[in-house]
C-alpha positions in Angstrom: 3.5 9.0 -0.6 6.1 7.5 -3.1 3.8 4.1 -3.0 0.3 4.2 -3.9 -0.2 0.8 -2.2 0.4 2.0 1.3 -3.1 3.1 1.6 -4.6 0.0 0.9 -2.8 -2.1 3.6 -5.2 -0.3 6.2 -8.4 -0.5 3.7 -8.0 -3.8 3.6 -7.8 -4.5 7.4 -10.3 -2.5 8.0 -12.7 -3.9 5.5 -11.9 -7.6 7.0 -13.2 -5.9 10.7 -16.0 -4.2 9.0 -17.6 -7.4 7.9 -17.2 -9.0 11.0 -19.3 -6.3 12.7 -23.4 -7.0 13.3 -23.6 -3.6 10.8 -26.2 -4.0 8.0 -24.8 -4.2 4.7 -25.7 -1.1 3.6 -24.2 0.3 7.0 -20.8 -0.8 6.0 -20.7 0.1 2.5 -21.6 3.5 3.6 -18.7 3.3 6.7 -16.4 2.0 3.8 -16.8 4.8 1.6 -16.4 7.5 4.2 -13.0 5.4 4.7 -11.8 5.9 1.6 -13.1 9.6 1.7 -10.7 10.2 4.9 -7.5 8.4 3.2 -7.7 10.8 0.3 -7.1 14.2 2.5 -3.9 13.8 4.1 -0.9 15.6 4.1 2.4 13.8 5.4 6.0 15.0 5.7 8.1 12.2 6.3 11.1 11.0 8.2 13.4 8.4 9.4 15.7 6.7 12.4 18.2 5.7 10.3 20.1 9.0 9.2 22.5 7.1 6.8 20.7 3.9 5.1 22.0 2.8 1.8 18.9 2.1 0.6 17.4 5.5 0.9 20.5 7.0 -0.5 19.5 4.6 -3.4 16.0 5.3 -3.7 16.0 9.5 -3.1 19.3 10.5 -4.5 19.9 11.1 -8.1 23.1 8.7 -8.9 23.9 8.4 -5.2 24.7 12.1 -4.4 22.6 14.2 -2.0 22.3 15.3 1.6 20.5 13.9 4.7 19.1 16.0 7.1 18.8 15.0 11.4 16.2 17.3 13.2 16.4 16.8 17.1 12.7 16.7 18.9 12.4 20.0 20.0 13.1 21.4 16.0 11.3 24.9 14.6 9.6 22.2 12.5 8.2 20.0 15.2 6.9 22.9 16.5 5.1 24.3 13.9 3.9 21.1 12.7 2.1 20.9 16.2 0.5 24.3 15.7 -0.9 23.4 12.2 -2.2 20.3 13.6 -0.2 17.5 12.6 0.7 14.6 14.6 4.0 12.9 15.0 3.4 9.0 14.5 5.8 6.0 14.3 5.1 3.7 11.4 4.0 0.1 12.1 5.4 -2.5 9.8 4.2 -5.8 12.0 1.2 -7.4 10.1 -0.1 -8.5 13.8 -0.4 -5.9 15.3 -1.7 -4.0 12.0 -4.9 -6.5 12.3 -4.5 -5.8 16.5 -5.1 -1.9 15.8 -7.8 -1.9 12.6 -9.8 -4.4 14.7 -9.7 -2.3 17.5 -10.7 1.1 15.9 -13.4 -0.8 14.1 -14.9 -2.4 17.5 -14.4 0.8 19.2 -16.4 2.6 16.7 -19.2 0.0 16.3 -19.7 0.3 20.2 -19.9 4.0 20.3 -22.2 4.2 17.3 -24.9 1.5 18.7 -24.8 4.1 22.0 -24.9 7.4 20.3 -27.4 9.9 19.9 -27.4 9.7 16.3 -28.2 6.0 15.7 -31.3 6.4 17.8 -32.4 10.0 16.3 -31.9 10.3 12.5 -34.4 7.9 10.9 -31.9 8.4 7.7 -29.2 5.5 7.9 -26.3 7.6 6.0 -27.4 10.8 7.3 -26.5 9.1 11.2 -23.4 7.3 10.2 -22.3 10.2 8.6 -23.3 12.8 12.0 -21.8 10.2 14.0 -18.0 9.8 11.7 -18.0 13.8 12.0 -18.5 14.6 15.3 -16.3 12.2 16.6 -13.5 13.1 14.0 -13.0 9.4 12.9 -11.8 10.7 9.4 -8.9 12.2 11.5 -8.8 8.8 13.3 -8.5 7.1 10.1 -6.4 9.3 8.6 -3.6 8.4 11.3 -4.1 5.0 11.0 -3.6 4.6 7.9 -0.7 6.8 7.2 1.1 4.9 9.7 0.7 1.2 8.2 3.5 0.1 5.6 4.3 -3.0 4.4 7.1 -5.3 6.7 9.6 -5.0 3.8 10.5 -1.8 4.5 10.7 -2.1 8.1 14.6 -0.9 7.9 13.6 2.7 7.1 11.9 2.5 10.8 10.2 5.7 9.6 7.8 8.5 11.8 5.6 10.7 9.8 3.9 13.9 10.4 0.7 13.4 9.7 -2.5 16.1 9.2 -6.0 15.7 7.5 -8.1 18.3 6.6 -10.3 18.8 2.8 -8.5 20.3 0.7 -10.5 23.5 0.2 -10.0 24.0 4.1 -6.1 24.5 3.8 -4.7 27.9 3.1 -2.6 28.2 -0.2 -2.4 25.1 -1.2 -0.1 24.5 -4.2 0.0 21.6 -6.8 3.0 20.0 -8.2 4.0 16.9 -11.0 4.2 13.5 -8.7 5.1 10.1 -9.7 1.4 9.5 -10.2 0.3 12.8 -11.6 -0.7 15.8 -10.5 -0.1 16.0 -6.4 -1.8 18.7 -4.4 0.8 19.9 -1.2 1.1 22.6 1.5 4.2 24.0 2.7 4.3 23.8 6.3 5.6 27.7 8.1 8.2 27.1 9.9 8.9 29.8 13.2 11.4 32.0 12.4 14.1 32.3 15.7 17.6 31.0 16.7 16.9 28.3 13.9 16.9 30.9 11.0 20.2 31.6 11.1 21.0 27.6 12.3 19.3 27.1 8.4 21.1 30.0 7.0 24.6 28.3 8.3 23.8 25.3 7.1 23.0 26.7 3.7 25.9 28.4 3.4 28.0 25.4 4.4 26.6 23.4 1.7 26.3 26.3 -1.4 30.4 26.7 -0.5 31.1 23.3 -0.8 32.2 22.5 2.8 32.3 18.5 3.0 31.7 18.8 7.0 29.1 21.5 7.9 29.6 22.2 11.3 27.6 20.8 14.0 24.7 22.8 15.6 22.3 22.1 18.0 18.4 21.1 16.4 19.9 19.8 12.9 22.7 17.6 11.5 23.5 17.6 7.8 25.6 14.5 5.9 26.5 14.1 2.7 27.2 11.1 0.4 29.1 11.8 -2.9 
């Protein structure tokens, strides 16, 4: 993520809702710890509904030169993402809806937790919260929620994201690069090779030989700005 504060939006709202629950203080601390862990292992690929937005050109194109790639919903990128356990989500910018989503998530967690076998079983509080947290994959739900909440100041971007959530040691071929905030892990999403490969090659040739208006093809649109 380009903004390190993004995850803090969800963390802050979730903490407020946790404080309202009937969980005991040490249970709250354990849950907050698990939430923080879940937020640190997300991998995201971002898209925008706005293909020609001035603020995007300014933020992501060196000296205003760059290309905007548009994909249809049936493109190989999305098929491959689905096969590799990525989910497509729409970002939420409205603070009222953000609070409602966090409230619903925590309320649902507490209701299910107190009625679970884990709550009635283990004597160790930490073990039973972790066991319940893992059994129902709450870490993945939290990753999706945390990745979808953005500050209302970015609402014009109309962003969508492909989100996956795995511990680093479970991701094959994890790579690293120098990011804005230090060493950043990343995952190269394999693309299903088929007709789309010819399309990508055609687009690459168009860009390589300096054509200003690459031919439109099903599945991908290339726009330039200079």
